[in-house]
C-alpha angles and dihedrals in degrees: 000000000000098000141011115263119248097217107094096222093048091042093054091047093048096046093046091048093050091050095043094049088049095240084138129025096213141017088245094058091047092051095047090050090056095041100250135112119248090228091056093049092048092048093048094049093042087058088056096049104271132114128191117244113206089193094054093032091225144088114263133182112274109265095015095128100036096104097045 
């Protein structure tokens, strides 16, 4: 993958896959590899209904874990 996708659903899937498959140790290292700031990625995806979970090391739908 040479760049991060622009479509929010594909972007979430791609980022979560790269983190899950341990291509990158952290969200920060992934972002710097693709020339973006973690804050910008988090803000963009938050605007599309996703929040980053440090514990799960993945983006999840906002409110997904509230009832757990």
